[in-house]
C-alpha angles and dihedrals in degrees: 000000000000116000125212089261092051093048090049090049091052092052091049090051090054089056098043102041131050110234120239107258091227104037105019101053127073121240086228137271092257097047130170092025090051124012140190112242130198109211118215103165133033125196094258094057115115088184124066110233127190137174116268100231099213101048101023092231122135110249137188107256096180140319113258105251095193139035096284109136124171109245091214145016112297133198148104142294111239119240095015131116135190092227137138097310094050088047094049090051092050090049090052094048095047097035089231120132126214099036112155132202114249090226092232129117115274110274120232131197114202125196121205135166091219121079111243104194104196142030131226092084140110129237138165118244139177116234112228102170144312153231119251100218126183117199112186089334093308121124107246102170120192115206114208116214142162126227108263110253094009111161095226106028103020094096094058115107103170139028090246087071093049124098108264091213090064092050089051092048092051091046090052091051093054094045095050111027093089096046120108127191113260094017125102111261119270112260093246131132142164110226101178143016106207138186139243099282093054090045089055090052092050092050092051092048092048090050089052090049089051095048091050093051101036105019088109088070090067090046091050092052088051091052091049090052095053116115091247093055093045093048092045095243 
């Protein structure tokens, strides 16, 4: 049980230390209907950025050598993981045994009418569907979402209401952005485009995978905030 002192210490830590974008930020009280998203890449980026898992800082993964630009905001869902449950669901939906989770946070693609010019930020979005992507037989799900309250896309609730041309453009981006001339094509495919209900299920499974893998972090924080730990006993 947290004491008054431990609760005060927790509040001070929130002010003094920046939370880790993957582990230290909540997925959101209304998840999976509305989710917190950490954005790594925006459509104008010519460099691929991604979170550095140990420190939580945004790092340069690689410069984009060719004209592959993300058609939307791209990032991750905090406190999610493409683990065994997500992989098992992908196997069931594709009837392919042996699919593994990629052990990364769940990716999210957010569409907005407004230009957002840089990453390393948080926003709230509404999931409307997803792409079931397999990368070297690893589940690498892409949740499609719209910025909450967006003037153009904010009313959309399901992928069936979304322009098919944008889904095709996004699919093409993911299927080609790793390809290099003169090198054999990357073993990557999109098996399904699915709607809101299935996206919600994938998010729930990824949250369960995260809790199974990293739930001890919450327990450790609880132990550190016990009166004995605070008093040095």
